[in-house]
C-alpha angles and dihedrals in degrees: 000000000000109000131183116204117198113199129184111265094218092091134020123256110275093025120242091209129352117007122118094170092048091050091053090047088053094050092046095045095048092048092049090052090047089054090055103259120141102241128184116194117206103201143117117311094246091063120116120215145143087229124086103278118216105191111215091184131008097249140006108291089236087066097048114147093239093047133281115329103220104179123112099200097063089047093055093043091054091052095043090052091048092049094040119133090349089079088093092066092066128081090211138002116215112199121195091184098100115221091341091085095054095096091049092049090063091059098039119112093218136050113281124212117193123199 
């Protein structure tokens, strides 16, 4: 199965410090890869994974050069742009962005699960 995982960009996957959601995304992603699924992780560029990493920003937004970027809308827009038309190549998209991914889910070319 081809699976896209969308993780918050605030922290890397797995997180270096705080980041319960990012830790769960890491555990889930690595296990899906281990089971033979084709997984693409949309996360910050400093993330580490056995999946295909699509960096939506160079580093976790918490570590931004000008200080932490604490805005949800830019985070979702960066990921939506990265996912873009490629959403049709996945069997399912699993978003860990809470309600922020609802607008994207309407335009996706695959089923979207949000947790």
